[in-house]
Structure formats: C-alpha cells, structure tokens
N, C-alpha and C positions, 0 to 999 in steps of 0.2 A: 733276584739280583739282576741288574741290567747287564746286557752283553758287553757294553762299553766298559763297565766296571771289571768284569771278568777278563776282558782283553788287556786292560791296564795292569791288572794283577799278574797275568801271564808275562806280559812284556816287561814288567818290572822285576819279576822273580827269576825268570829263566836266565838272563845274563849273569845274575849272581851265582846261580847254580853252575853255569858254564865256567865262571871264575874259580869256583871251588873245585870243580872237576879238573881244571888245568893245574891247580895247585897240587892235587892228589897225584896226577900223572907225573908231575915234576919230582915228587918225593918217592916215586917208584911204588906207589900203593897198588897199582894194577899190574897183573901179569900181561904178557905179550898179546894174547888174544883179546882180553878185555880192554887193553890199552887202545887197540885199533877201533873197537866199537865205541869207546868213550871219546876218542878223537873225532869219529864220525858224528857223534851226538853233539859235541861242542861246535863242530862246523855247521851243523843244521841249525843249532840255536842261534849262532852268530848271523847266518843268512836270513833267518826268520826275523830277527831283531832289525837287521838292516832294511829288509823289505817293508816291514811295518813302520819303522821310524823315519825312513827317507821321506823328506818333505813334510814331516810332522810339524805342527804348530809349536812355538816355543813353550806354550803352556803345557802341552802334552809331554814334551821332553822333560820339563821341570817336574811334572807329576811322576814320570818314570823314575827319575832320580830320587824323588821323595819316597816312592815305594821301595826302591832298592835300599835306601838308608834305613827305613823302618824295618824291613826284613832283616837286615844285618844286625840292627840294634836288638830286635826281638830274639834273634839267635844268641847274641851275647848275653842278654838277660836270662835266657833259658839255661845257658851254660853255667852262669853264675849261680842260679837257683839250684841246679842239679849238683854243683860242687858243694853248696851249703848243706843240702839235704843228705848227701853221702855221709856226712860226719855225724848224723843223728843216730 
C-alpha cells in the first residue's frame, strides 16, 4: 500500500476517533486519570490533523471527509450486524 494511502487513512480516521473520545469524556466514561490522558490524546490528534491539513488541496480535504464518512458508515453497519446476530 502506498504511503499516501496510509496517510489519508490516518488523517481520515484519527479525527473521528478524537470525536468519539470527546463524546465518551462528556458522558463521564473515563475516570480522572484516564480523562487527562484521553484529553492529551485528543489534543495531539487535533494538532496533527491541523498540521497535515493546513494548506491542503481541496481534493485532499474532500478525500479526508469521504474517508471519515466511510469509516462512520462502516461502524454503523457493523453495529447493526452485531445487533442482528445477537438475536440468533
């Protein structure tokens, strides 16, 4: 796999992971110590995303959004599948 493809995947998926982590922090899912580490991780992800995407071509930004949507859709389909198979 090309390095550009790997970078696109990372840049596409990491912001979604950061969003999920923020949601979990807001719901009180993490205890105090873990909350600090998760907050640091979120900040690192956001800085990396900004660093990589600053000045990026419009096509690259659109690809990032496409990867994010595809990842979220894959998770939703996986969740639906898991819910269906639990009933078997």
